[in-house]
N, C-alpha and C positions, 0 to 999 in steps of 0.2 A: 383117227387117219393124221392127225397131226401131230400127235407122240411120234407116231410111227416114221413121218418123212422127218421129224427134227434127229431122229435117231442117225437114218440114213446120210444127211448132211454131216454129221460128226463121223463119219465112221474114218477113224486113221488111214495115213497112205499106206501104199504096199511098202511091203517088205526090203524090195531093193531099194528105193527112194529112203527109207530112213537108215539103210546103212550106206547108202550114197553121201547124205547130210553127217555122217559121223566121223566117214574117211576123211570129206573136205574139211569138216571142223576141225580137228586134229590138225593136216595140214596146214590149213590158215593158223593155228595156235601155234606150232613149228616156227612157221617162218616169221611171225609176231616177235615170238623171244628171242631167236636169233638173229635177225635181222636190225631190231629194234634201233641198236645202235647205229648201224650206219642211215638211218632215216631220220632222225630226230634230234636235234639239240639239247634236252634235258636228260640225254643218255650220258651226260659228260658230268653232270650235277651230281655231287657225292656231298651228304648232308654228315658228316662224322661228327658233331659237334650236337647236343641239344640247345632249346630255346634258352634253357638257362645256362648253359656253360658258354655261349655268345653274351649273353648279360651279364655276366661276370668280366668275362675279358673287354666288353667296353666301358663298363664303369670303370674296373680298374685301370684303363689305358688312361681316361679322362681325372680321376682323383686324382693318377700321379704327374698329371703336368698342370694339377694345384688347382683345379674347379672344385668345386663343392657342389656337389649336388644331392644334399639333403633337402625334403622340403620340396622337392620338383615332381612334376608327373612323370611318368616313365612308358614308352611305346615300343614294342620292335615289330618289325615289319620286314618282308622278304622280298624284292625284287628284281626284275631282271633290265638291263640297258638292254632295252628292245633296236633302238635303233644301231646300237653296235653289233647286236646279237644279228639281225637284218642283214648289215654288211659283212658281217664276217660269214654267213652263210651265204649269201650272194658272190663273194667274191672266192670264197675258197671251198664253198661245200659244204655240208652239213659234217662228214667223216674228218676232214681235215681241221675243221673249226674245233669238232670235240679234242681230235687230238693236243692242240694247240691249248685247250681251255687245260687241259688236263697237266700238259708238259710244262706250259709258258704260263699256267694261272692268269688266264685273261680274267679282267674283272669284267665279266659278264652277268654273275650273279652277284646279289651280295646280302646283306643282313643290315636293314637299315634301324639305329638306335637313337632315340628321341627324349631328352629331359626339359621340358618345358612348365612354366606356371602360368596359369590364366590369367589372360590382361595385362601380360607384362613381355614387353619386345626381347629379353634377353632369353637365350635357349642355348641348349647342346646339341650335335648330331655326330653320329661315329657310323661312319661305314666299314663293314667288314666282311672280309669274301668267306665263302662255305668253311674253312679251313679256319677261321678265328684271325686272320690276319687283318691289320688296319690298310682299309683303302681307302677313306675318306673320314676327314673330321671338319665340323663349323663351332664358330662360337658365335653367335648371332648377338648384335649389341646395336643400341642407336646412333644413329648419324651426330646427335649432340656428344655421345659419351666422348670423355675426355680423352688425350693419348700423346704421345711422343711425336714428334716432326722429324721422321726420320728421312736421310737422301737415299735414293735409290739405289745408290751400291752398299749403302750401309742394310739396307733392307732388302736385298738380293743375301748381302751376305749372312743375313738372319735365316733366310728361307735356304739356301745352300747347305747350313749347318744342319737346320732341321731336316732335311732331307737325306744328307750323309750320318748323322751320329743319331734322328728317330727312324727314320725308314731305310735305315741302311743300304742307299742307293750311293752308285758309283758316278759321279756327277760323269765321268770321262763317258759313258754310255748315252749321256744326253744332252741335246743339244737346245740352246736358249731360241725361243720362239717369239716369243712377245713381253713388255713388261710395259706396265702403266701407272700412274700415280694419280690420286685426288686427295685433295685437300677437304676437308670436312668441318661440320660448323661448329662440333666440339674441341675443335683445334688440332687434331690430330691430321697427319696423313697416313693414308692408306694407300698400300702399294700392289698391283696383281702382276704376276710375274707365271710363266709357263715355258716350259721344256717339251722337246718330244724325242722318242725313242730312236737312237740313231740305226740300232741292224732290225726293225720292224719292219716286216714285208707284207703287207696286206692290199694290192692294188695301191690305191690313194689314200688309205687311210692311214692314222697317226697313233701311237701310244703314246700318249701325253698324261704328263703330273702338270699340276698347278699350285701354286703357294699364294693365299693373300696374306699381308702383313698387313694387322691393324693397329698402328701407332708401334710400339715397340713390341708386339704379340703377336704368335701365328693363330690367325681367325679363320683358316680356311685352309685344306689341304684335299685333293683329288687326282685320285689315279682313276684315267678311263680309255675304252680307244673311241676314238673322233672321226666319227664317218665323214667325208666330203658330203658339202653342199648338193653337187651335181648328183649325186646317189640321193639324198632326202627328196629333192624334189622329183625326182623321176620314181620315185617309191611313190609317192604321194599321189603321182599323177594316175599310176597304175591302177593304186587300190580307190582311186576316183569311179574310175570305171566299172570296178567289181563291185562298189557301193552302189552304184545305179540297178544293176543287176538285181544284186539285194535287194533294193529298195523297193524295185519293182514287183518283184516276187512275193514278198513280205504283203505287196497292195494287193495282187491278183490272189497270192494264197490265205495269209492271215484273216485279210479284211473280208475278203470273198467269200470265202469260205465261209471263217466265223460269223458273218452274217447272215449265212442262212441257217447255220445252225443254230443261232440265237433265235430266230425266229420260230424254226422249229419245236426250241425250248420253251418260247411264250405260247404257241401252241396248247403242247403236252399242260403248259400247266392250267390254261382256259380247259382242259377235258379232264382234270383231277391225277393227273397221272403223278407219283408221287417219288420221291426218293429211297431206292430199294437200299437193301444192305452194303451192299457192293460200291453203290456209289457213293453212300455217307461214307463208307470208310477210306475211300477214295481220297475224299474231300478233307476227312480229319485229318490223314497221313499227311496231305499234301501241306495242308496248313500249320500241321503242329509241328512239321520240319521246317519250314522257311522260317516259323518263328525261332527254334531251336538254332537255326544256322545264321537268322540276325543276330543273335544273342552271341554266339561264337565270335562272329566278327565286330562283336561293340567294341571291345576292347583295342583292335588294329585300327578304328575310324578316329583315334587321337591321332592319329599318325599325318590327318588332313585338319586336326583342328588351325584355324587362325587366330592368333592372340589376341585379336581384339575384337573377339566374340564374348558375346556373354556367353558361361563355361554354362551352366542350368539348361538356357536353352538351350545351347547345343545337344546336350543329352535327351533333352524333350524332343526336340525332335527326329532324334534317332528311335527313341521310343513310339513316337507317331508311327514314323516310318517301318518301324518291324511290323506292329499290329496291322498298320493298310498294306502290307505283304502278306501276311498270313489273311486276310480277311481276302486279296483280290486272288491270291492262290488257289485258293479252295474255291471261292465263286468260279472263276473259271473252268475248273476241273468239273463241279456240278452243274455247268451250264453245256459243256462239250458232253458229258454222258450222258443226260437226259435226251437232248438236241442230237446229237449223233447218233444215238441206239435210232428213236423217231426216223432218223432219213436211213438207217443201213435196216430198218424193217420193211420199206419200200419197194428193197432189194432183194431182200433175203427172211421174207415172213415166218420162217420158222426156226432159223438159226439165231435165237436170240438169248443166248445161254451160252457162259463163259464155262461152266463144267457140263460136261456131258449128263444125260439119263441113264440110270443102267446100272446091275451090280460090277460091271466092273470099270466101273466112271474113276476110282483112282490110278488102277493098271493105266489107263489113255490119258490122265493128266499126266503123271509121272512119263509116259513114253513122249507126251508133248513139251513136258519141261526139259529133257535130255535135246531134244531136237530145236528149242529156244538157243539151248546154254551152246549146243554145236554151230549155231548160226551167230553168235557170237563170237565164237574162233574164228570162223569164217569172216566175218565183218574186221576183226583186228589184223589177218592177212592181209586182206585186199586191201585197208588202209596204208600198211605198213608198204605193200606193193606197188599201189598206186604211185606213192610218193618216190619209191625208187625210181622206177620206170619213167615218169612224167621228167625229172629231175638228170639222170642220166640217159636216158635214149632221147629224149626227145627236145634235152637242155631246156625245158621250163625252169620256171624259177617262184617257191611257193616258200615265201616267207611265214615260218612257222614259230608261231609261239609257245614258251614256256607255259603250259595251263597252268593258270592262276598260282601263281606263287605264292600270294597271301598266304594260301593253305597252309604252310608249313608254318608260319608263326601262330595259326590261330592254338587257343587252349586247346580245342577236339578238331584236327584235323578230319580226322573220318566223314564229321556231320556232313561236308560239304563235298565230298564227292555223291555221299547218299543220294544230295539235294539235287543237285547237276545230274545224275543217272534218273530220279526219280519225278523232275521236272519234263523231260523230253519223253519217257516213258507214258506220262500223261496227256500234257497239252498237244504235243508235237502231232505222235501215234493218233490219239483224237481225230485233231484236226484233219490233217493228212492222209491217215487211214479208215478211221472210222467213221469219219464225216466223209471227206475227200474223194476216197473211189466211189463207192455207191453215187455222189452226184453226177460225177463226171459219166459213171455208167449209165444214170439214168438219161443223162443228155446226149450221148454221144452212143448208146447202145454197143459199145467196143471194150471189152476186159482189156485189149492191148494199151489201149488210150486208158482206161480207168487207170492201169497200174503206172503207165507213163507219164502223165501231166501232172497227178499229184506228186509223184515222187520228185520230179524233177523241181516242181515247187519247193518241195521239204530241201534238197539238196543245198538249195540257194534258198532259201528261209534263213536268214542269219542278222539279229540286231548285235552293232556292236557296244561294246560297253568301254568303260574307261575306268584306271584305278587313279581315282582322283590324287591319292596320296602319294603315287609313285609318281604323275605328272607332277606336281606339285614340287615333289622333292628334286626334280631333275633341276639340275645347275644351269645346265646347259640351254634351259629354256624359261622364260617368266611367265608365267600363266597367273590370269585372274580369272576367278569365275561368278556366275552372277546365280543364286540361288531362289527361286520362289515354292516357298513349302519345301516340298520333297525331293523337286527336282530341280537340273542344273538347265536354266533358260538363256546363259550367255556366257559367251568367254572369250576371254581376249589374251593374244598368246603373241612375245616377240621372242626372238632366235638371239644371240648374242654373238658378233664375230671375233675374230682376232684382235681388229681396233679400237674393241672398247664401243663398237658401236651395234646401237641394236635396231631390228627391222619388225616389223608388226605384219606377223606373217597371217593373224586368225584375228578376226573381230566379226562376231555372230551373236546375235541376239533373235531369238523367236519368243512371240509371233511377232507381226513386222509391225503392227502399231508400235509395238515399246521400243524399236530401235533408236529413235531419234536422239529421246533422252536417257536410255539405257547405255547405249552404246558411246556416250559420252561421257558419264559416270566411268562405264569399263575403262574407256582410255585413259584417265585422267587420272585414275587408279594403278593402272600399270605403268605410266609415267612417272606418278611417286616411287613407285615399287623400283622401278630402273632407276632412279637417281637415288636413291637410297643404296643398288648396287653398285654403283659409284660410274654408271655409264655416262657417257659424255655428249651423248647423240643419240637421238632415236629418231626413223624414219618411217613414212608408208607411202604407199605406189596408191597414185590414182592416173587411169588412164584419161589422155587425152578426150575432150569431148565428154566426157562422162560427168556430166553437172550434177548429178547428186553427190556422187564421194567426193567431187572439188568443194560442192555448197558444204558436206557434212567434216569436211577436214578445216574446212574455214571457219567454220562457226564453233571448232574446237580449240581454234585459238594457234592451230599449226600453219608454219607461213612454208611456201614452194624454198628448197634449199638447193636445188638443182634441178635440169631440167634433162631426160632423157631421150636420143632424138635412134630411131629404127628406122630400117629400113628392111621390107621383105627381099630376100635373095630368090625367091626358088616360087613359083607359082603353087597356087592353093591346092593341095591332092585333092581328087573328087571325096565327095563324101560318103563315106561307111555306110551302112544302114542304121549303125548305133548311134551315128554322129548325126542319121538326119531325126531319129524319132528323137534324141535328146534335145535338138532344135526345135521341131515342133513341141514339143514338152514346153521347153523353156519359150517358144510363142505365145501358146494359150496361157501360161502364168502370167504374162506380162500384160494379155488381154482383159483377165479377169481380176487385174489387181485392185487391191482397196484403194481409193486415193487416201 
């Protein structure tokens, strides 16, 4: 009886259903391929030069400037100027942004070549556009390094000569924006100069170039799209709301369903249930692919290496992190495989096999695989149409990232898509499908809710991560990170305005008991870094009446430099249900905060 019932539960769908899935899958694939360029910004990205060709051009350029690179470590990464890209998408739309990238060669993507020596301040950095054009250059030296004391006019003459002769810019197309000078301890004077393009039109954004003259040499050059501060702040506010929804989905979905699944796993282990061949194969595949992916990205990790860190310890932590990722990934899959199947069996007692039983099992498997491929085509078409309809019909703004641009710079780029595809196909599918659907079905007895609730949680389930090498390399921001073991537990970030004043935008340490000491240490390190970059002042903000924030700034030897007066000109709008929930969470957090 059990075998007969199992055969009936895996009976293939009707022929008309398979025909419909095939038609929709092919239509979705056609829509995805034909409308891809209209929906996604990376469609404008053309990588005609290989990694080796980019390295040769970068090395030849730096050597032509007289720099000796022998004996230096080298690392090449590929990055996106996220802030500039988001601004262009928001202001002009994705199709026009793609057109401007191709026609005007906007510097939204770039290769970053770095030469450094461990425990040595001096290093060399070159930025190249995808077509190999130099769009950035830096020569990092000590503050105490000797150099000439040029006047600002002489420094501007050298900078303009560099822009016209080396970079082939016509200065008539550029307008002076800012200029500043700083005397260094080594006796030299450094000058910072910026220009903006006269004919560039994109909202309040600007196309800029900057040149730093260190003594009498060009020490820094950058060509980039500068987004207005108002846009950046608004984008951060909008993303904070999305982050709240994502965090709530993570708490309910992954932790809630995961906790029940882990309990089912422990129960299965107590009953003596062992891993079958499929479970072992999944664990080995995920763990091995995770290790290979970590090794593939290991050479790129040097982009984020700080030259004050012991080089052996740097690599040791990377090796430990790779092994831990392998163990963690395989363990998660093992727990979800055993625990999820135990939960699913409570609902579907006889449907417990991936492959059907019977002589026609391979025919059924082939038809099932074809349906899966067609569902992939449907998914691709849905994503493209979703973005197009949301932006063009409803006027929504959906900032799109270029997916993991560092993949292009890795030795084996194909490994990352395999890993990124396999992880959701195992962890997410097992969490929200294998375990989530039967859990909701057991709780509600409703098949509709069993499909909708896990699907909604999965759609909002997203853990954001940062490419630290790209963050640290962004000259518009100064970022200092605090790392414990293989995790970043603290970050301090400051933005630099046109007047060479740095404003501390981010200062965070977790958990709370570490904040007093490590936040001060991060702030001191950030101040030293800003000082080394020639900033004349740094500012932080604390609200009046916030004794904790005021006491912290005072304990860090920061003094009140200005008072900001404000008045509320509009009555406070009624709180939305999201704001009420957020306020309730904040109240509970204050009630249970540790002293």
